[in-house]
C-alpha positions in Angstrom: 61.7 57.6 -0.8 60.6 54.0 -0.4 61.9 54.0 3.1 59.8 57.1 4.0 56.7 55.5 2.5 57.2 52.4 4.7 57.5 54.6 7.9 54.3 56.5 7.0 52.4 53.2 6.4 53.4 51.9 9.8 52.4 55.1 11.6 49.0 55.0 9.9 48.5 51.4 11.0 49.4 52.2 14.6 47.0 55.2 14.6 44.1 53.1 13.2 44.7 50.4 15.9 44.7 53.0 18.7 41.4 54.4 17.4 39.9 50.9 17.3 40.9 50.1 20.9 39.6 53.4 22.2 36.2 52.7 20.5 35.9 49.2 22.1 36.8 50.6 25.6 34.1 53.2 25.3 31.5 50.7 24.3 32.4 48.4 27.2 32.1 51.4 29.6 28.7 52.3 28.1 27.6 48.7 28.5 28.7 48.5 32.1 26.9 51.7 32.9 23.7 50.5 31.2 23.8 47.2 33.1 24.3 49.1 36.4 21.4 51.3 35.7 19.2 48.2 35.0 20.3 46.6 38.2 19.4 49.8 40.1 16.0 49.9 38.5 15.3 46.3 39.3 16.2 46.8 42.9 14.0 49.8 43.3 11.1 48.0 41.6 11.4 44.7 43.3 8.7 45.7 45.8 6.3 47.2 43.2 3.9 46.0 40.6 2.1 47.5 37.7 -1.4 46.8 36.3 -2.8 47.9 33.0 -6.2 49.5 32.9 -7.9 46.3 31.9 -6.1 44.3 34.6 -7.0 47.0 37.1 -10.7 46.5 36.3 -10.5 42.7 36.2 -8.9 42.4 39.6 -11.4 44.9 41.0 -8.9 46.9 43.0 -10.5 49.1 45.6 -8.7 51.9 47.4 -9.2 53.4 50.8 -7.6 54.8 53.9 -6.6 53.6 57.3 -9.3 54.5 59.9 -9.8 54.6 63.6 -11.9 51.7 64.8 -12.9 50.2 68.2 -11.6 46.7 68.1 -12.2 44.0 70.7 -8.7 42.6 71.3 -8.2 38.8 71.2 -4.6 38.2 72.0 -3.3 34.9 70.7 -0.8 33.2 73.1 0.6 29.8 74.0 1.0 28.2 77.4 0.5 25.0 79.5 -1.3 23.6 82.5 0.6 24.4 85.7 0.3 23.3 89.3 0.2 26.0 92.1 2.8 25.3 94.7 0.2 24.6 97.4 -1.3 21.9 95.2 1.9 19.9 94.6 3.2 17.9 97.5 6.5 16.0 97.8 6.2 13.1 100.3 9.3 12.7 102.5 10.1 11.2 105.8 12.1 12.7 108.7 13.8 9.4 109.4 15.1 6.8 107.0 13.8 3.3 106.8 13.1 0.3 104.6 9.9 0.4 102.5 7.9 -2.6 103.7 5.0 -1.9 101.3 3.3 0.7 99.1 0.1 0.4 97.0 0.9 3.4 94.8 1.5 3.6 91.1 1.8 6.7 88.9 -1.7 8.0 88.3 -3.2 6.4 91.4 -5.9 8.5 93.0 -5.4 9.0 96.8 -7.4 10.6 99.6 -6.2 12.8 102.4 -5.1 10.7 105.3 -4.8 7.5 103.3 -1.8 5.2 104.1 0.5 5.3 101.1 3.6 3.5 102.4 4.9 1.6 105.5 8.5 2.1 106.7 10.5 -0.1 109.0 13.5 0.9 111.1 14.8 -0.4 114.5 15.5 3.2 115.5 11.8 3.6 115.7 11.8 1.1 118.6 14.5 2.9 120.4 12.7 6.3 120.1 9.6 4.8 121.6 11.5 3.2 124.4 13.3 6.5 125.1 10.0 8.4 125.2 8.4 6.0 127.6 11.4 6.1 130.0 11.4 9.9 129.8 7.7 10.0 130.5 8.3 7.8 133.6 11.2 10.0 134.8 9.0 13.1 134.3 6.2 11.6 136.4 8.7 10.8 139.1 10.4 14.2 139.1 7.0 15.9 139.0 6.0 14.1 142.2 9.3 14.9 143.9 9.1 18.5 142.9 5.6 18.8 144.3 6.7 17.1 147.6 9.6 19.5 148.0 7.3 22.4 147.4 5.0 21.2 150.2 8.0 20.8 152.6 9.3 24.2 151.7 6.0 25.8 152.6 6.4 24.0 156.0 10.0 25.2 156.3 11.1 21.6 156.7 13.6 21.2 153.7 16.4 23.3 152.5 16.0 25.8 149.7 18.7 24.0 147.7 16.8 20.8 147.8 13.7 22.5 146.3 15.8 24.0 143.5 17.4 20.6 142.7 13.9 19.0 142.5 12.7 21.9 140.3 15.7 21.5 137.9 15.2 17.8 137.6 11.6 18.2 136.8 12.2 20.9 134.2 14.9 18.8 132.6 12.7 15.7 132.3 9.9 17.9 131.0 12.0 19.2 128.2 13.3 15.8 127.3 9.8 14.3 127.3 8.5 17.1 125.1 11.4 16.7 122.6 10.9 12.9 122.3 7.1 13.5 121.9 7.8 15.8 119.0 10.1 13.3 117.3 7.5 10.5 117.6 4.8 12.8 116.0 7.2 13.5 113.1 7.1 9.7 112.2 3.3 9.5 112.8 3.4 7.7 116.2 0.9 9.0 118.7 2.6 9.6 122.1 -0.7 9.7 123.9 -1.6 6.1 122.9 1.9 4.7 123.2 2.5 2.1 125.9 5.1 -0.5 126.6 2.8 -3.1 125.0 2.4 -1.5 121.6 5.9 -0.5 120.7 6.5 -1.2 117.0 9.2 -1.1 114.4 7.0 0.1 111.6 5.4 3.4 110.9 2.7 4.5 108.4 3.2 7.3 105.8 0.0 9.2 105.2 -1.1 11.4 102.2 -1.5 15.0 103.3 -3.9 15.9 100.4 -6.3 14.3 98.0 -5.2 14.0 94.4 -3.3 11.9 91.9 0.2 10.4 92.2 2.5 11.9 89.6 5.8 10.4 90.7 6.8 7.1 92.5 10.5 7.0 93.5 10.4 3.9 95.8 9.7 0.2 95.8 9.3 -2.5 98.4 12.6 -3.3 100.1 14.3 0.0 99.2 15.9 2.0 101.9 14.7 5.6 102.0 17.1 8.2 103.5 15.8 11.2 105.5 14.2 13.9 103.2 14.3 11.6 100.1 11.3 12.3 97.9 9.3 9.1 97.9 6.2 10.3 96.0 4.7 13.4 94.4 1.0 14.0 94.6 -1.0 16.7 92.7 -4.3 18.1 93.7 -5.8 18.7 90.3 -9.0 20.5 91.5 -7.5 23.9 91.1 -4.9 23.9 88.4 -3.6 27.1 86.7 -3.2 28.1 83.1 0.3 29.6 82.6 0.5 31.7 79.5 3.5 33.2 77.8 2.7 36.8 76.5 5.1 38.7 74.3 6.7 41.7 75.9 5.1 44.2 73.5 1.6 42.8 74.3 2.0 42.5 78.1 0.6 45.9 78.8 -2.8 44.9 77.3 -3.3 42.0 79.8 -5.0 42.9 83.1 -6.3 40.9 86.1 -9.8 39.6 85.6 -9.7 39.3 81.8 -11.4 36.3 80.3 -9.2 33.6 78.7 -10.4 31.0 76.1 -8.1 28.0 75.7 -7.9 24.6 74.1 -5.6 21.8 75.0 -3.4 20.2 72.3 -5.0 16.8 72.9 -8.6 18.1 73.2 -10.5 20.6 70.9 -13.0 21.5 73.7 -12.9 25.2 74.4 -12.5 26.1 78.1 -12.4 29.3 80.0 -10.2 30.8 82.6 -9.7 34.2 84.3 -6.4 36.1 84.5 -5.3 36.1 88.2 -1.7 37.5 88.0 0.5 39.2 85.4 4.2 38.6 86.0 6.4 41.6 86.6 9.6 40.2 85.0 10.6 39.7 81.4 11.8 36.1 80.6 14.9 35.3 78.6 12.6 34.6 75.5 11.2 38.2 75.8 7.9 37.0 77.2 5.9 37.8 80.4 4.3 35.0 82.4 0.6 35.3 83.0 -1.3 33.1 85.5 -5.0 32.3 85.0 -7.4 30.2 87.0 -9.2 27.6 85.0 -12.9 26.9 85.6 -13.7 23.2 86.1 -10.1 22.1 85.8 -10.7 18.6 87.2 -8.9 16.0 85.2 -6.3 18.2 83.6 -2.8 16.8 83.3 -0.1 19.2 84.5 2.3 20.2 81.8 -0.2 19.8 78.9 0.4 22.5 76.2 -2.4 24.7 75.1 -3.4 27.6 72.8 -5.3 30.5 74.3 -7.1 33.8 73.4 -7.0 36.6 76.0 -9.9 39.1 75.7 -8.1 42.4 76.2 -11.2 44.6 75.8 -12.2 47.3 73.3 -9.5 49.7 72.0 -9.5 52.6 69.6 -6.8 51.7 67.0 -5.7 52.5 63.4 -7.1 49.6 61.4 -7.6 48.2 57.9 -9.7 45.4 56.5 -7.9 42.1 57.2 -7.9 41.4 53.4 -5.8 44.5 52.9 -2.8 43.0 54.7 -0.8 40.2 53.2 1.9 37.9 54.7 5.0 37.7 52.6 8.2 35.9 53.8 7.2 36.2 57.4 6.3 39.9 57.4 3.1 41.9 57.0 2.6 44.2 54.0 0.0 46.5 52.4 -0.1 47.8 48.8 -0.1 51.6 48.2 -1.1 53.2 44.9 1.5 55.5 43.4 0.0 58.8 42.1 2.6 59.0 39.3 0.9 56.6 37.0 1.7 56.3 33.3 -0.8 57.9 31.0 -2.3 56.5 27.9 -0.5 58.9 25.5 3.0 57.8 26.8 4.9 55.5 24.4 5.6 52.0 25.4 7.9 49.4 23.9 6.5 46.2 22.6 8.3 42.8 23.1 9.8 43.1 19.6 11.3 46.4 20.5 8.9 48.5 18.4 7.4 51.6 20.0 3.6 51.6 20.4 1.0 53.7 22.2 -0.3 52.2 25.5 -3.9 51.1 25.5 -4.7 52.9 28.8 -3.5 54.1 32.2 -0.8 51.9 33.8 -1.4 51.7 37.6 1.6 51.5 39.8 1.5 50.0 43.3 4.2 49.8 46.0 4.4 47.1 48.7 4.9 48.7 52.1 5.8 46.8 55.3 3.5 47.4 58.4 3.2 46.1 61.9 0.0 44.5 62.9 -1.8 44.0 66.2 -5.2 42.8 67.4 -7.9 41.7 64.9 -11.7 41.7 65.3 -14.7 41.6 63.0 -12.7 41.5 59.8 -10.4 44.4 60.7 -6.9 44.3 61.9 -4.8 46.9 63.8 -1.9 48.3 61.8 1.0 50.7 62.5 1.7 52.7 59.4 5.1 54.0 58.5 5.6 57.7 59.6 6.0 60.6 57.2 3.7 59.3 54.4 0.2 60.2 53.3 -1.9 57.0 52.8 -5.3 58.7 52.5 -7.2 57.0 49.7 -4.2 55.1 48.4 -4.2 51.8 50.3 -5.5 48.8 48.4 -8.4 47.4 50.3 -9.4 44.7 47.8 -7.3 42.8 45.3 -4.2 42.7 47.5 -3.5 39.0 47.0 -3.8 39.4 43.2 -1.2 42.2 43.3 1.1 40.0 45.5 0.7 37.1 43.0 1.5 39.3 40.0 4.6 40.7 41.8 5.9 37.2 42.5 5.4 36.2 38.9 7.2 39.3 37.7 10.2 38.5 39.9 10.3 34.9 38.6 10.4 36.2 35.0 
């Protein structure tokens, strides 16, 4: 009997333990479920904010709708001062030589036709000698050819002799012309060259007026053929090169006005769009060229900020104050029609249930895409499939954003 009593006692103990463990497991599951639901609610409400009736009045929230407005587009872009190819000249020489002298420094102003360097090379002497000898041979062959033509008319000489004289003349003419061209390439005038003014030095002249931007030589340095000695920029007609984002390129047209300021000068200047590039760059921009008015004195490569006047457009717009910038994106606040009413119970901080003192207004933060802005209004692209009529916060947006941030921190 005692043995049976012990067995029953042990079975009762095991049963009680099993019930206890089952109860704990159920509580843990309920707790996990509650926690998951809370997380879900927090995620859904992370982009929303609530205001009590008193807060709603204090903030002075005003609601309205997106509307069609005619906005004058001012497209903000960046760019730099650029040099048209015809205004940038690289100075080279067709024949090498030693630099005997040059007065140029970077930034030196030069005039068209000014001597900017002197080169020396003994080959210059040989070229002049060859030309003068060729010129003499040409004169001699010319006389002989004319003499043979006269004799041929009198049937005195053979036809072969006339042909030989003609060939000699044409050969000397070709040689003289070739040597003449070579002398002109090194700035030696064949028409004034004589045996008494042969020289070993030649002058290098500036082909344009402008400013020296690069000096790659010095006195005594040997310059090989086609080496760039100097770069000269004519700054009287510089271009403004602008980088316009791909999505905005269609708004830019030839003839539009451009207002720009240089990074080192706050003076506002004007330009006119001359050309819109037809290719998208690797950084998803399109190059726009504009001609600056009164561009004298600009330094090529200077960075600038510009506004392109793109004209009046009918767009969906909101007051600029209705759009906020949050974490690099643009947002608006939209009022939720399902607000809590005054007769709905609300829990106090101590857990007690109390009646709310008024309507609780619920607002949702919605991301939008913005465009041009003008006169206190900004173009917005609203999400499709939603009704925003009378629900968009026009005033008090920044107060709502501030409260939402504070709620997230808590």
